[in-house]
Phi, psi and omega in degrees: 000139176284145173248146185277157183275193178302330184278000185226264193300328184281000183235049181260006180255094178273125179274327194279169185297148173121093171247124182239175186290162180284356178215136190224110172307142183280142169284162181295160179288162176088008179280148174272112185252007183299337182249026179247172169301351178260018186301332179288320175299315187289325175305327182276327187247340178074212192284349185279348181291130174255129176264132187232032183215154176298139180302337184254023178303141179291140189291337172215155176212165178255128189245141173277119176287168175302319182276012180088353174277173184239150177223150171259121190229163172300145187281349177217153181235166164269126179242135174244136183245135177273180177301333179274359172075022169266135182252149177226157171214128185045041176082003183242153181294143184221028182109188176219125187198166179299155189303134177160187189242135187215157173250129185226164177289144168299134179093003175248172184212162189273139172203194175238164180269188174300324185262012175093357182287148174282133188229141169272124176249145173289140179308128183101351184232177178072189195292338183277358176237024174084008179267181187273158174284156183293133185238124179289138186233154175263106174294138179240125176294143174268143179320131175062011181285135177289152184202156173213125190254138168241114173248151184301155169274335178249191191272068174269160186280340197231149174235158179252126168250111185264132178217168178307329186279352180142196183234123183253148181245130180214159182283152178307313176289351170264008181302313180303331176290350184278347176097023173290140171308144181256113186242140173278133189299322185289326175294319179291317181301317187294342175261014180084010180261192180201161175231047185280336184256105186292129012243027191254163179242143183235146171276181181307339188256008180084010184273136168296133184234354179167188175268156174276101188308326179291337182289334185259005177290000000 
């Protein structure tokens, strides 16, 4: 079993805000990221770049090193995988995945899920460390459960659903299956809210309250 270097397995404790599941499916290739915070990586790789990190991953984080010291490092790195499916990031091993360029969180590595799709795993978890491969799940909201959905501004395949139980990753078109209220924009606006941020609707206090039904028609 391979071990990650200081830029990977040793940097798995993130102190800054933003807690995610320990596996993130990679978005499909061909997405235009030039107007996102990953514009620098996109400029180098173009449409072949695949995003394997949440859109709201912290730009920097404080990480615990092997010797117990801490360092402030960028929140994501660019990983390149060769024809032999060996991936490197900043000169260090970063997993095994099909040839291409990827963006992953610092301390994470690339692998595949149970269905063969490329997935980023948190260091110390997943198949490279004797753990399970990512199994796609359909998150179901519990009655009265608070939630927050983060969806890409570009045509990425996945959204993040944060609830008290953890963070789930699901495709944009599968959001209605998670049990969100389907709301009409005019009804939301009548109560002082809005549905201006696709695909979610918000109340007058800025809290997400459900999905814009018109978006999914």
